[in-house]
C-alpha positions in Angstrom: -66.4 -70.0 0.8 -62.9 -71.5 1.0 -62.0 -70.3 -2.5 -63.3 -66.8 -1.7 -61.3 -66.6 1.5 -58.1 -67.7 -0.4 -58.7 -65.1 -3.0 -59.1 -62.3 -0.4 -55.9 -63.5 1.3 -54.0 -63.4 -1.9 -55.2 -60.0 -2.8 -54.1 -58.6 0.6 -50.4 -59.7 -0.1 -48.3 -57.0 -1.8 -47.2 -58.3 -5.2 -43.6 -59.4 -5.7 -43.4 -60.1 -9.4 -41.2 -57.6 -11.2 -40.2 -56.0 -7.9 -36.9 -54.1 -8.5 -36.6 -52.0 -5.3 -38.4 -52.2 -1.9 -37.5 -50.0 1.1 -39.8 -50.9 4.0 -37.9 -48.5 6.4 -39.0 -50.9 9.2 -35.6 -50.8 10.9 -33.0 -48.2 11.7 -29.7 -49.2 10.2 -28.1 -45.8 10.8 -26.4 -44.5 7.7 -27.9 -47.0 5.3 -31.3 -48.5 4.3 -31.8 -52.1 3.3 -33.5 -53.1 0.0 -35.8 -56.0 0.6 -36.2 -56.7 -3.1 -34.0 -59.1 -5.1 -32.1 -56.0 -6.4 -30.4 -55.6 -3.0 -29.9 -51.8 -3.7 -28.6 -50.3 -0.4 -29.5 -46.7 0.1 -27.4 -44.0 1.9 -29.1 -41.7 4.4 -28.2 -38.1 3.9 -29.7 -36.0 6.8 -33.1 -37.8 6.9 -34.4 -39.1 10.3 -35.8 -42.5 11.0 -39.0 -42.7 13.0 -40.7 -45.8 14.4 -44.3 -44.9 13.6 -44.8 -44.6 9.8 -47.6 -45.7 7.6 -46.6 -49.3 7.9 -43.9 -49.8 10.5 -41.0 -47.4 10.4 -40.5 -44.4 8.1 -38.2 -41.5 7.3 -38.7 -37.8 8.0 -37.3 -35.1 5.7 -37.0 -31.6 7.1 -35.7 -29.8 4.0 -34.9 -30.3 0.3 -31.3 -31.0 1.5 -32.3 -34.2 3.3 -32.6 -37.4 1.2 -31.9 -41.0 0.7 -29.6 -41.8 -2.2 -29.0 -45.0 -4.2 -27.9 -46.1 -7.6 -30.5 -46.3 -10.4 -28.8 -49.0 -12.4 -31.3 -51.7 -13.5 -34.4 -49.5 -13.0 -36.8 -49.1 -15.9 -35.4 -46.8 -18.6 -36.4 -45.5 -22.0 -40.1 -46.3 -22.6 -40.1 -49.5 -20.4 -43.1 -50.2 -18.2 -42.8 -49.4 -14.5 -44.7 -48.7 -11.3 -43.6 -46.2 -8.6 -45.4 -46.8 -5.3 -44.9 -44.9 -2.0 -46.7 -43.8 1.2 -46.4 -40.1 1.9 -47.3 -37.6 4.6 -46.6 -33.9 4.2 -47.0 -31.5 7.1 -46.6 -28.4 5.0 -48.6 -27.3 1.9 -47.0 -24.9 -0.4 -48.4 -22.0 -2.5 -46.1 -22.6 -5.5 -43.4 -24.8 -7.2 -43.1 -28.5 -6.9 -42.0 -31.1 -4.3 -40.1 -34.0 -5.6 -40.4 -37.2 -3.5 -39.1 -40.1 -5.6 -37.0 -39.5 -8.7 -34.4 -41.3 -10.8 -32.8 -40.7 -14.2 -31.3 -37.6 -15.9 -32.7 -34.2 -15.1 -33.2 -33.2 -18.7 -36.3 -32.9 -20.8 -38.1 -36.3 -21.1 -35.2 -38.1 -19.5 -36.4 -38.5 -15.9 -38.9 -40.6 -14.0 -40.4 -39.2 -10.7 -43.4 -38.6 -8.5 -44.2 -35.9 -6.1 -46.5 -32.8 -5.6 -47.3 -30.0 -8.1 -48.3 -26.9 -6.2 -48.2 -24.5 -9.2 -51.3 -22.5 -10.0 -53.1 -23.8 -7.0 -53.0 -27.4 -8.2 -52.0 -29.1 -5.0 -52.1 -32.4 -6.9 -49.9 -35.5 -7.1 -47.8 -35.7 -10.2 -45.6 -37.8 -12.4 -42.8 -35.9 -14.2 -40.5 -36.7 -17.0 -38.8 -33.3 -16.4 -40.4 -31.0 -18.9 -44.0 -32.2 -18.6 -46.3 -33.6 -15.9 -49.2 -36.0 -15.6 -51.5 -35.1 -12.7 -53.9 -37.1 -10.5 -57.4 -35.5 -10.0 -57.0 -35.7 -6.3 -55.7 -32.7 -4.4 -53.9 -32.8 -1.1 -56.3 -30.7 0.9 -55.1 -31.4 4.5 -51.5 -31.7 5.9 -50.4 -34.4 8.2 -52.3 -37.3 6.7 -50.8 -40.5 5.2 -51.7 -41.3 1.6 -50.6 -44.0 -0.7 -49.5 -42.9 -4.2 -48.9 -45.1 -7.2 -48.1 -44.3 -10.7 -48.1 -47.0 -13.4 -46.7 -46.8 -16.9 -47.3 -49.5 -19.5 -45.2 -47.9 -22.3 -46.1 -45.8 -25.3 -47.7 -43.1 -23.3 -50.0 -45.3 -21.3 -50.0 -44.0 -17.7 -52.3 -44.1 -14.7 -52.5 -42.7 -11.2 -53.9 -44.2 -8.1 -54.3 -42.5 -4.7 -55.2 -44.6 -1.7 -55.8 -47.5 -4.1 -58.3 -45.7 -6.3 -57.8 -44.7 -9.9 -57.6 -40.9 -10.3 -56.2 -39.9 -13.7 -56.2 -36.2 -14.3 -54.6 -33.7 -16.8 -51.6 -34.8 -18.7 -49.0 -32.6 -20.4 -46.9 -35.6 -21.5 -46.5 -36.1 -25.2 -46.2 -39.8 -26.3 -43.6 -42.2 -25.1 -41.1 -41.2 -22.3 -37.4 -41.8 -22.7 -35.9 -42.1 -19.2 -32.1 -42.0 -19.3 -30.4 -43.4 -16.2 -28.1 -41.0 -14.4 -26.6 -43.2 -11.6 -28.8 -41.6 -8.9 -32.1 -42.5 -7.3 -33.3 -39.7 -4.9 -35.9 -40.3 -2.2 -37.0 -37.3 -0.2 -35.5 -33.8 -0.7 -34.7 -32.8 -4.3 -32.5 -29.8 -5.3 -34.7 -27.1 -6.8 -37.9 -28.3 -5.1 -39.7 -26.8 -2.1 -39.7 -29.1 1.0 -40.7 -31.5 2.1 -40.4 -29.7 5.4 -41.8 -32.2 7.9 -42.5 -34.7 5.2 -42.5 -38.4 5.7 -42.0 -41.3 3.2 -42.6 -45.0 3.8 -42.8 -48.3 1.8 -41.0 -47.2 -1.4 -41.4 -49.7 -4.2 -40.4 -49.7 -7.9 -41.6 -52.4 -10.3 -40.5 -53.3 -13.8 -44.1 -53.6 -15.0 -47.3 -51.7 -14.8 -49.3 -53.1 -11.9 -53.1 -53.7 -12.5 -55.6 -52.0 -10.2 -56.1 -55.0 -8.0 -52.4 -55.1 -7.2 -52.3 -51.4 -6.5 -55.2 -51.9 -4.0 -53.2 -54.6 -2.3 -50.3 -52.1 -1.8 -52.7 -49.5 -0.5 
C-alpha cells in the first residue's frame, strides 16, 4: 500500500527532466514573465492581460492576434531534435476558417517552424502541430468555447509525433512528411500570431517546452 501511494504521488508531480522553459503565469510581474525552468528565459508582455484565475493559478488573456508574449528561442529544440510542447488553453471564440497560432518558435518558412494551435480550415476545429507548410492534427475537435483544455504535442525525432488532449492520446491526420527541420529565428511567440485569426478572448496557462518526448504517463501528470 505504501509503495502504491508513493507511485501515485510521484505521478502527480509535473516532470522536470529536460525542462527548457516553464511559464506558470502565477504572478503578475507587469511587463515581463518569469521562466521557472533552469533556462531562465524571461518573456516580454506585449498587450496581453494577466488574470488571477487561470487553469492552474494565474494566466494571460489575449484579445487579438496583436497581443502576445515574446521571448528568445535560443536553446530550444531545433532540426529534428525531440521535444514536447505543453500548454493549457481556453478559447472564447470559435472561427469558421484559417488557423489560430498559440505557441510558436523558429523560422516561418517551410519545414522550419515548431508550433501548436488550432486549425479551423474546412470545418476541422482541431488542435494542430505545424512545421509551417504541413500540419499534424489531433482527432479531438474543440466543440465548445470557454472551456480549459490541456494540449501536449510530443516529437521523438524522425517523424515520430503524438498528440494528447486533456492527458489522453488523440493522434489524427498528418500532412507532415518525414523528419522536421526547425530553424531557430530568435523569437518564441505565445498568444497572438501575425497572419492568424484570434485568439479573441483566448487564455493560455502553464506553458512548458521540454527537450525530449514525454511518455504518456508524464503527459497525464501535466494534465
